[in-house]
C-alpha positions as CSV (number, residue, x, y, z in Angstrom):
1,M,-13.2,9.3,19.0
2,E,-15.6,7.3,16.9
3,P,-15.5,3.5,17.1
4,F,-14.4,1.4,14.0
5,R,-17.3,0.1,11.9
6,N,-17.8,-2.5,9.2
7,G,-17.7,-1.7,5.6
8,G,-20.4,-2.7,3.1
9,T,-18.7,-5.7,1.6
10,D,-17.5,-9.0,2.9
11,T,-13.8,-7.9,2.5
12,T,-14.3,-4.7,4.5
13,R,-16.0,-6.3,7.5
14,I,-14.2,-6.2,10.8
15,G,-12.2,-9.5,11.1
16,Y,-11.9,-10.3,7.4
17,V,-8.4,-11.8,6.8
18,N,-7.1,-11.6,3.2
19,R,-4.9,-14.0,1.3
20,N,-1.8,-12.2,2.6
21,N,-2.7,-12.6,6.3
22,Q,-3.8,-9.0,6.7
23,R,-6.9,-8.4,8.9
24,C,-9.4,-5.6,8.3
25,E,-10.2,-3.8,11.5
26,G,-12.9,-1.5,10.2
27,Q,-13.3,2.2,9.3
28,R,-14.3,5.5,10.9
29,G,-15.5,7.3,7.8
30,V,-12.2,8.9,6.9
31,A,-11.7,9.5,3.2
32,G,-9.2,7.2,1.4
33,T,-6.8,8.3,-1.3
34,D,-8.8,6.7,-4.2
35,H,-11.9,8.3,-5.7
36,S,-14.9,7.8,-3.4
37,Q,-13.0,5.4,-1.1
38,T,-12.9,5.1,2.7
39,A,-9.7,4.3,4.6
40,Y,-9.7,1.0,6.6
41,R,-7.5,0.1,9.5
42,M,-5.4,-3.0,8.7
43,E,-3.2,-5.2,10.9
44,C,-0.6,-7.6,9.7
45,L,-1.0,-11.0,11.3
46,E,2.4,-12.3,10.3
47,A,4.5,-13.6,13.2
48,N,6.8,-10.9,14.7
49,C,5.2,-8.1,12.7
50,C,1.7,-6.9,13.8
51,Y,2.1,-3.6,11.9
52,V,-1.0,-1.4,11.7
53,Y,-1.7,0.7,8.6
54,G,-4.5,2.2,6.5
55,A,-5.7,1.0,3.1
56,N,-8.5,2.0,0.7
57,G,-11.5,-0.2,0.8
58,T,-10.9,-1.5,-2.7
59,D,-7.4,-2.7,-1.7
60,V,-8.3,-4.6,1.4
61,F,-8.7,-8.0,-0.3
62,Q,-5.2,-7.9,-1.8
63,R,-3.1,-5.7,0.5
64,R,0.4,-6.7,1.6
65,C,2.0,-5.4,4.7
66,P,4.2,-2.3,4.0
67,M,6.5,-3.4,6.8
68,C,7.2,-7.1,6.1
69,Q,5.8,-7.9,2.7
70,G,6.9,-5.0,0.5
71,G,3.4,-3.6,0.2
72,A,2.6,0.0,-0.6
73,A,2.8,2.6,2.2
74,G,-0.2,2.8,4.4
75,I,-2.6,5.8,4.3
76,E,-4.0,7.9,7.2
77,V,-6.9,6.2,9.0
């Protein structure tokens, strides 16, 4: 299986944490669900959650956790 890689922007780099305490863990080149997007692995850093899910690159900066913050369902990574 291919390792996770950084995206091309600051918000899609491995380790980026958005304003909702969600950390980007990179991408493997899997297509996202939006036009010309790549799916990124995200992890919720909220205490007692740690949910892992996928998000389109354009959504990383604002994503909310689908498990504990009422965010949209994750996508396949």
